[in-house]
Every structure is written in C-alpha cells, then in structure tokens.
N, C-alpha and C positions, 0 to 999 in steps of 0.2 A: 936158509930158506925165508926165514921171517923177514930178513932184511930185503930180499928179492920181492917178497909178497907186498911189503910196504911200498916198495918203488913202484911195483905194477899198480897197486892201488892209487897211488898219487898221479901216476902217469895217466891212468884213465879219468880221474877226477879233473886233471889239468886240460885233458883233450877234448872234453865233451863239447865244448862250445865250436869247435872247428869243424864238426861233422854236419853234412848236410841232410842226413837221415839217421833214424834209430838202427837200421840194419849196419850202417858203416860204422856208428859208435860201437855196436855189439861184436862186430868182427874184429875190431882192433882190441877190445877188451878181452875176447875169448883167446886171441893170440898171446896176450900177457899171461893169462891164467894157465895155458898150456905150457909156457916157458918156465913158470914158477914150479908147477907140480911135476914137470918132466914126463908128460904124456903126449902120444902122437895123435889122440883124437879128442874131440869135444863137441858140445853142442849146446844151444840156447833156446829153449821153448819160451814163448810169450803167450800170456792168457788173454784170450778174447772173451771177456766177460759178457757181451751181447750174445755170442753164439754158445757159450759155455764149454769151450774146448781149447785145447792147446795147439798153437801153430809153431812149426820149426822156424825159428827166426834166422839163425846162422849156423853153420856147422864147419868143422875142419876134420879131415882124416876119414870121413864117411864115404862109402862108394855112392854112386848115383842111385843105385838100386835101393839102398837102404834110406838115403835120404827121401826118396819118393814114398817108400814105405811108411816112414816115420813122419811125414809131413803134417799130418793132423792126428791128435789124440783127445779122446773124450775125457772129461774129467774123472778121475779114478782108474783110466785105463793105462796100462803100462806102468813103467816104474815113475817116469816124470808125473803122470797123471796122479799117481798116489801121493807124490811129495806135495804137489800143490793142495789136494784135498786135505792132507793131514798137517801140512806145514813142518814136517819132520823130515831130515836128511835120510837118504838110503845109501849105505855103503856095502859093496859086495867084493869078494875075492874072487869068486867062481861065477862069472856072469852067465857064461853059456849054459850051465846046468841049473840055473835058477827056474824053478817052475812058473814064475810070474813072466818069464821072457817067452812070450806065445808066437811071436812072429818070426818065419823062417828066415827072413832077410837079416833079421838081428843076430840069430845064431850063426849065419855064414859070414858074418864079420869077424868071428873067432876072437872076440874080446874077452879077457879074463877078469881084469879089475874094472870097478865101476863105482862112480860116486855122483850122486844128484842131490844137490842142496836148493832150498827155495830162494828166488829173487825177492827180497823184501825191503819195503821202505816205509816208515811211519805205520807199522802193523798192517800193511797191504802187501798182498803177494801179487806179482807181476809176472811170474814165470818160473823156470828152473835153470840152473847151470849144472851141466853134465860133463864129466871127464870120463875117458874110456882109455884102457891100456890092454895091449896083447901080452904084455910081460906077466910072468906069475909074481904078483906083487899084492900088497895090502895098503890100502891108504891108512895112515896113522891117524890118531885122534888130533893130533897138531895140525896135520894137512887138511883134515876135515874142518877144522876151526878156521884155517886160514882160508879155505874155499868159501865157507860161510861168511867170512869178512869181506871177502872179495864180491861175493854174490850181493851182500847188503850194498856194497858200493855201486855194483852194476844196477841193482835194483833203484837206488836213488838217482843214478844217471838216467834210467829208462824213464822214471817218473819226470825228472826235470827235462829230458829231452822231449818227452811227449808234450809236456806243458809248453815248452818252448815252441814247439811246432804248431801246437793247438792256438797259442797267443798269435803266432806269425799267420796262421790260416785266418783267425779271426780278424786280425789287423787288415789283411788282404781284403777280406770280405766286406768289412766296413769302409775301408778306403774305395772299393769300388762303388758301394752305396753312395758315398759322399761325392765321388768324382763323376758319377753318372746322374746324380740328382738334378732335377730342373730347378730347384730352388738354389738360392745364393746361400752358400755356407762358409762362413768366415770366422777367424779368431782375431782379437784385437787385445793389445797390451794395454796396461793402465792408463798410457797416455792417449789412447785411441787410436794407435797406428796399427794398421792391419798386417799381421804377421803371417796369415795363411788365408788363401781364398781357393775355393774349388773352380773347375774349369767353367761352370755356368757364369762365374764372373766375367770371363772373356766374351762368352756367348752373349750375354744380356747387356753388359756395360762396356765391352771393348777394352778392358784392362787386362793385360797379360800377366803371366806369372813374374816376368821380369820386373814389371812395375811393382809388384808386391815385395818381391825380394830386395829390390833397391830401397824399400822403405818409404817410398814416395806417396803412399796412400793412407789417408786417415778417415775414420768414419765420416766426419764433418766435411771433408773435401769432396765426398760423393753425393752429399745431399743437396737438392735444389735450394737455390738461395731463399725462396719464399718458406721452405720448410725447416731451414737451418736453425732458427732460434728456438723452435719447438724441440728438435732433437737435442740441441745443445743442452737444454734445461734438464733433458732426461738422462744425459751422460753420467752426472754425478750418482743418480740413482743407480745406473747400470753397474757402475765401477765399484759401488758400496756394497754389493752383493744382492741387490733386489733382482727379482725374475719380472721382466717386463714382457707382456704379451700383447700381440695385435696392435703394435705401433705403426701406423699408416703414414707413409711420407713418399717423396719422389727422390728418385736418383737420376743423376745425369750421366749420359753415355760419355765415353772418352773423346767423341768428336764435338762435344760442347753443344749440339743440337737435339738429339733425341733425349727424350725423358720417359722413364717408365715409373709406375707406382708399385710400391711394395708393401706387404704387412709383415713386420718383423717380430720375432720372439727372441728375447735376450736372456740368457742365463750365465751366472758368473762361473768362472774357473778358479778353483782353490787349490792351495798346496797341502801338504800333509797336516800342517798346523791350522788349516781352516781359514788361511788369509787369501784374499782375492788376488789372482795373478793376472787376471784379464777376463774377457768375456767371449762367449761363443754366440754367433747370431745366425739365425736362419731366417732369411727374407723371402717370401713367397710373392711371385709377381701377380698383381692383382689389376694391372693395367687394363685388361678387357672388362673386368668387373666393373672398375670405376667408370670406364668410357660408357657401359650399359646403364649404370646407375645416372651418369650425367645426361644420357640421351633420354630415359625415362623422365627425369627431372625437366629437361629441355621440352619434351613433348607436353608435359603438363602445363609448363609456363606458357608455351605456344597456345594450348587450348584456352587457357585463361585469357591471354591477349587477344586471342581470336574472338572470344565472346565479347570482350570489351570493346573491340574495334568494331564489331558489327553493330553493337548497342550504340555507339558513338556515331557511326555512319548513319543510321536511320534516324537518330535525334537531329543530326545536322541537314540531312537530305530533305526532310519535310519543309522547314522554314526557308532553306536554300531555293527549294522550287517556287516558293511565294515571292521570294526577292527577285528571281529571274523573271517571273510573270510580270511583277510590277514595273521592272525595267523595260519590257517590251510594250506595256501599255503607255508609259511616259514617252517612249519613242515615238509612238503612233500619235500622241496627242500633240505633237509639234512642238516640242521643247526648244528654247533658244540654242544657239551654237555652242555657247560656253557650257550649258546644261548638257548638252548632247556629248561633249567631252568627257564630263563627269560620269555620265551614263556609260559611256564606253570603258572607263576605268572599272567601274562597279562590275560590268558584264565580264571583262577579262578575269577580275579577281575571282567572280562567281565561278567561271569556267575552271580556274586553276583549283578552287576548293572543291569543285565536283570531280576534278581529276584525282585529288587526294582522297575523296571518299571512295572513288572507285579503287584505289590501291588498299584503302582499309578493308573494302568488302571482298577484294581479290585475295588478301592475306586471311581474312576471316573464314570466307567460303569459297575455296577455290573450285573452279567448274570442273565437271567429271573429265577424266582423260580418255581421249580416243587415239590409242597408240596404233600406228601403222609402220611398215618398213619404210625407211626414208634413207635416200643417199646423203651422205654427210656433205659433199661438195656441193650439190644442189641446195641443201638447206642453208649452209653457210653463205655462199655466193648470193643467194636470192636475198637473204636478210641484209647483208652488206649493200647490196644495190639499192634496196628500199631505203635503208638508213642514209645513204649518201644522196638520194633523190630528196629525201625529206628535209635535208640540211643544206642543199645546193644553194650557193650564193650568200650563205651567212657565215661560212668558216672557211679556213685554208687547212682543213684536216686532211691528211693522207692516210688511207686504209689500204693495207697491202695484205693479200689472201694467198695462203699456200696450203693446198689440200692435197695430201698424198693419194695417188691413184690407188694405193693398196688398201684404203679404208674400207673396212666392210660396212654394209648397210646398219642402221641402228633402228630399234624399235622404240618410237617416240610420238608424241601428239605434236605434229608439225607447228600448230598454232602456239602451243605452250613453248616449244623449244624456240620458236622465233622471238617470243617474248624474252626468254632468258638471254639470248644472244643480243637483242636490242638493247636490254638493260645494261649488259656489260659493255656494249660499245658505246652507249651514253655516258656511263661512268668514266670509261677511258678518254672519251673526247673532253669532258668537263675537267678530267685531271690534267690534260693538256692545254686547257683554256681553248679548246676547238682550233688549236693551230699547230698540233704536234702530229706525231706518227703512231699509227696502231697497226700492230701485226696480229693477224689472225692465221693461226696454224691448226690443221687437223692431221693426227697421225695414228696409226694403228698402235695398239699397247697390248701388253700381256699376251703376246703371241697371237694376236688377232681376236682375243676374247673380248677386248675393250677398245674404245676409241677415245683418244685424248684430244680435246678441242681447248686451245689456250687463246687468250686476248691479252696482249702485252702493250702496254703504252710507254711513253717516255716522259711521263710526268714525274711528280715528287715522290711517288710511292704511297703506301697505306700506313698511317700512323699507328693504329692499333689492329694488328691481323688478328689477335684473338677475338676481338669483339665485332669484327666487320659485318658478320652475318647475322648478328643479334637485332631482333626486332627493335625498331625505334633508335637504332644507333645511327648517327649521322654526322658529318662535318660540314654539310651545306647548310647555308643560312635559311634557305627556304625548303629543306628535303624533309621527308616524313621518316626516314630511316627503315622503310618498309620494302623498298625495291630489292636489295640483296637478300633480304629474310625470304621474300616471295621466290627469287631465283633459287635460293638453297633448297627450299621445300619442293619446288617443282623437279630440281634434278635428283633429290632424294627419293621422290615419289616414282621416278623412272628407274630406280634401282642404281642411281649413279652417286658419284660424290663431287664436291666442288671444293678447291683449295685455292689459296692465294699466298704469293710470295713476292717480296721486294727483290728485283733483280738488279745487281750490281751494274751500274752504267746505264742503266734503262730507268725504269719505274716499276709499276705493279704488274704482275702476271696472274691472271685468274685461269685457272684449269679445270675443265670439266671432263670427268672420266665417266664414260656411258658405256653399258654393255652392248655388244654387238646385237643384231636381230636374232641370230642363232641362240646366243647366251641368253638373251633377254626371254625369248620364247620358252626356252627350256627351263628357267626360273619362275615362269609365270604360272 
C-alpha cells in the first residue's frame, strides 16, 4: 500500500500544472486516494475563510441527494467541520450509528467505515479529505498516516493551484489595465531597444506590435530630432537605475509627419541580484496641454506686440501728418517740375508708410466684429472680382474659382472676411510674380459643420511653414510681416482655423476652416 500511496502522491504532485481548475485537480487526486485505500466513496471539502464555512469541492460515490445535503457545512458542524476546527483526524468503524451523524441523507448512504483528515500545508488548513466504505472494516493506523500524507500533498497542491490561478487572474487584470491604458507603456532593454509596447503605441504613434517584435524600434528612434539630444543625455541615467520623472519631449508618428508631446516617467527593471535589466516607461500624452500653453504664450506675446505696434503707429502718424501737409503746401507754391517729381516720390512713400501704420493699428486694435450669415460663393466670388479689377492691366494673373453648391452659409463679418481673402490672394499673386495661377476652392467639411476655403498658387511655396503666421515675419523686402498675423487672428476670432502646406507640383496652399452659420450660432 505504501508503494501505491507514494506513486499516487507523486502522480498528484506531477499533474498539478496541467489542470485548468482546482476542482479538476481535486477530482484527480481523490480518484488516486480511493485507489490506494480501496474504498468506493470519498469527498473533499474546501474551507471558505471569508464565509467561515466548508464547501463540498468534489465527491465520488455519493448520491445526488447526499451531495446536495452535504454541500455546505459550518465550522464545527458534522464530522468534517470538527476536523477543520480541531485539526485532528476522525476515524470511525460504524459511521451510521455515530451520534454526531445528524443528517438523514448521510444515514441513508449506509456507510460503515469513515475517515476524515485535514488538508494542511505550511500550518494552514484548506479543508478535509474524507473516505467512506460500506464494508465492515476499520482503517488502520498506517492507512490513516498515508491518508494524512496524501492530504498534506493535496493541501500543498490546493495552495499552489490557488496561488497559480490568483497570479494568473492578477496578471490578466494588470494586462487589461496596461492594454486599455491611454498612456504609452513600454519596456526597453539596456540598449534602448523596445521589447514590449501596449496598444496605445499603435493608436498614438502608428507603430504596430509587429514593429516591436521585429526589434526595429528604439527609444531614440521615436524621439523628434530637436529633442533627441536631450533624451540621449538622459539615457545613461535611465539605464543606470535612476528614476526619471516628467521628462517632456516629442515623439514622431510612424507616418513621419504627425508629432505629439509626452511627459514620461522611467523606472529601472532589476533582476534578483539588483542589476538593471532594462527600463519601464510610462508616457502621458500632453499634446493638448502644450498647445494650450503655447496658445497662452502666443496670446501674451500678441498682446505685447499689439501695445508696441499701437505706440509706434501713433508716434509715427503725427509727424507723418505734418510731412503730408508740408508736401501739399509745397505743391501749391508752384515748385519747379524737377521738384514736383521729388514731391511725388515723397508723397508715394508717405502713402505707403500710412498703409503700414494702418496695418499696425489693425493688428493692435482690430475693429469690432459684426457677424451675419453669408453665402460662401457670393463672398468668395465678389472678393475675387474686386481683386481682379484692382489689378487689371498690370498683371497676367489667372484666378480660378470653384465653390461647391453644397457649402452651407457661414456666420462672419463680411468686411473682415473679404480682407482675409484679399490678403491671401495678394500673397499668392506675389508668390507667382503676378504671372501665375491661383485656385480658390470652397467645400463643405466635417459633415457640413464646417466650410473649408483654400487658396492655392503655383509659386515656390512657403520656406518656413511654422513661422508664417508670426507677427513681423516676412520674406518680402518691403513687407511688415503683419498681414498674415492679422489674417490668422481674424479667422480665429470667427471660431475658425487657418493652416498652410506646400503642395507637391504646385506651390503653397492656405486653407481656412470656418464653422457653418448653424454651428457658429450654436457656439456663440
């Protein structure tokens, strides 16, 4: 019997890892126990510490009625309840006549011999192992010792199996947290090569799990070139075991065009000896926060520039008025023809200076907006017509207009929006040296919630797209750099946005996105 018992114990120990549940493992173990002791029935109770009761885990050889009746036992109730409470085995030769057997279903089973031993491991009780026999027999001391040994092995198996499933459940829970996180969570080896990245990586940066598994991605390969040197200087600190918090930098999307800002915390990964085996990084997307911060800084900058522009304009306008008046006096005094030519030059330059002052004042103190519903086609076509009339005879410029009939009306100040379109047309014309082609297109966008108006030229394109709307930025020898800054502000004050892109095979394309009259009125 001892040999068979040892074989059964080893069989249970070796088979633990292959079971998908504690119940499957217990059923297998109970089968082996019954084979060793040669009984026809048995059961295993498991302790539920939270509820303070025993629950029938598995059984063999019990009737359905008995298994239902024995399904739950309170601590101290019945024979198994006493075994758990005392920690001592109970062995009976005449079970059906024992006064502690109070349930009729148990008596109806007609069991004679009975033994119950605690399932224990590391001084902790997990339940009981019970064997039943209808034969007139007594369990020997050796059999009880073997049952106790097997119960200890089963108790260890229960503890390990529960721990295994608890760890697996915990792993699933934390994997779900990582995989559903909005933040980038990734692991990198000591060479900075990314070994794991959560799904947010593909959502925010466009890099799939295949890119990660192929080993093509490193921390530095994702960083924007302008931030790469700073991050590279931090890498040795990351990989030496330091914890780095709130390191801000930009990452580039897989398409090479889109860029997002992140704030990253990096902690070291260590082996059992404390050596650094890599780093774990959590990067929070702060793109909107950075954009908001930049908008505030831009607004403050614009306010300062506006005050300065207003001050300069007023300081210049007063002496300029005196110069213009003096020119008029000299003209009336009958100056010589040569002098009249000089006066004309001074007058023209004074007019140009007055125009510049007007731009300064428009930038510094824009007039109040009087928005009304306007048809896009009417606004665009009338502005283009006025522009062409004003330039007629001095250029060979072609302006083509395409306005979709599906464009909804927009809520704008017509005068200010004509100024926007006029400025864009003038810039496009100058880009083509007044001899090229300008395309003006108007289309509904965002399901009719917005209207996109674009002005495209076939000039050389924009050299510095990022700075084009900055005040005082200009590439023209006589420009103020305020025209597009004023355009940008007018568009933003109408709840819209303006963007510029260089179009392959053409030149620059300026696109204005404006809310429809319905959307604009709802947001007002």
